[in-house]
C-alpha positions as CSV (number, residue, x, y, z in Angstrom):
1,X,138.0,63.5,61.2
2,X,139.7,60.2,60.2
3,X,136.4,58.8,59.5
4,X,135.4,61.7,57.2
5,X,138.6,61.4,55.2
6,X,138.0,57.5,55.0
7,X,134.4,58.0,54.0
8,X,135.2,60.4,51.1
9,X,138.2,58.4,49.8
10,X,136.2,55.2,49.7
11,X,133.3,57.0,47.9
12,X,135.8,58.2,45.2
13,X,138.0,55.1,44.8
14,X,137.3,52.1,42.5
15,X,139.1,49.9,45.1
16,X,137.7,51.0,48.6
17,X,139.1,48.1,50.4
18,X,142.7,49.7,49.6
19,X,142.0,53.0,51.3
20,X,144.0,53.5,54.6
21,X,144.1,56.6,56.6
22,X,146.7,56.8,59.4
23,X,146.8,59.5,62.2
24,X,149.7,60.9,63.6
25,X,150.2,64.0,66.1
26,X,153.1,66.4,65.6
27,X,153.8,69.8,66.9
28,X,150.4,70.4,68.0
29,X,148.6,69.3,64.8
30,X,147.1,66.1,63.5
31,X,148.7,64.7,60.4
32,X,146.5,62.4,58.3
33,X,148.0,60.3,55.7
34,X,145.7,58.8,53.0
35,X,146.9,55.8,51.1
36,X,145.0,54.4,48.2
37,X,145.5,51.9,45.4
38,X,147.9,53.3,42.7
39,X,145.1,53.2,40.0
40,X,143.0,55.5,42.4
41,X,145.5,58.1,43.3
42,X,144.4,60.2,40.1
43,X,140.7,60.0,41.2
44,X,141.6,61.2,44.8
45,X,143.8,64.0,43.6
46,X,141.5,65.0,40.8
47,X,142.2,67.4,37.9
48,X,144.7,70.0,39.0
49,X,144.4,68.8,42.6
50,X,140.8,70.1,43.1
51,X,139.4,66.9,44.8
52,X,142.3,66.9,47.2
53,X,141.9,70.6,47.8
54,X,138.2,70.0,48.6
55,X,139.0,67.2,51.0
56,X,141.5,69.4,52.8
57,X,139.0,72.2,53.1
58,X,136.4,69.8,54.7
59,X,139.2,68.5,57.0
60,X,140.2,72.1,58.0
61,X,136.4,72.9,58.8
62,X,136.2,69.7,61.0
63,X,139.5,70.6,62.7
64,X,138.3,74.2,63.6
65,X,135.1,72.6,65.1
66,X,137.4,70.5,67.3
67,X,139.7,73.5,68.1
68,X,142.7,71.9,66.5
69,X,144.8,71.8,63.5
70,X,144.9,69.0,60.8
71,X,146.9,68.4,57.5
72,X,146.1,65.8,54.9
73,X,149.0,64.0,53.1
74,X,148.1,61.8,50.1
75,X,150.8,59.0,49.9
């Protein structure tokens, strides 16, 4: 799942080298924190948060396949 988030974020970002994804487990769910360059934050979030929501939906689908729960935070 971490690789999926990284792949999508690097494809969207103008500075793919600045993309960082950290993974942390808390209360039986996995929390992914996505960090991008300040200039790319708007691209990753998208208009009215549509891109971020789409990434979250894909993450949820991948998590269900692995029988776990996952959350994405964009930092």
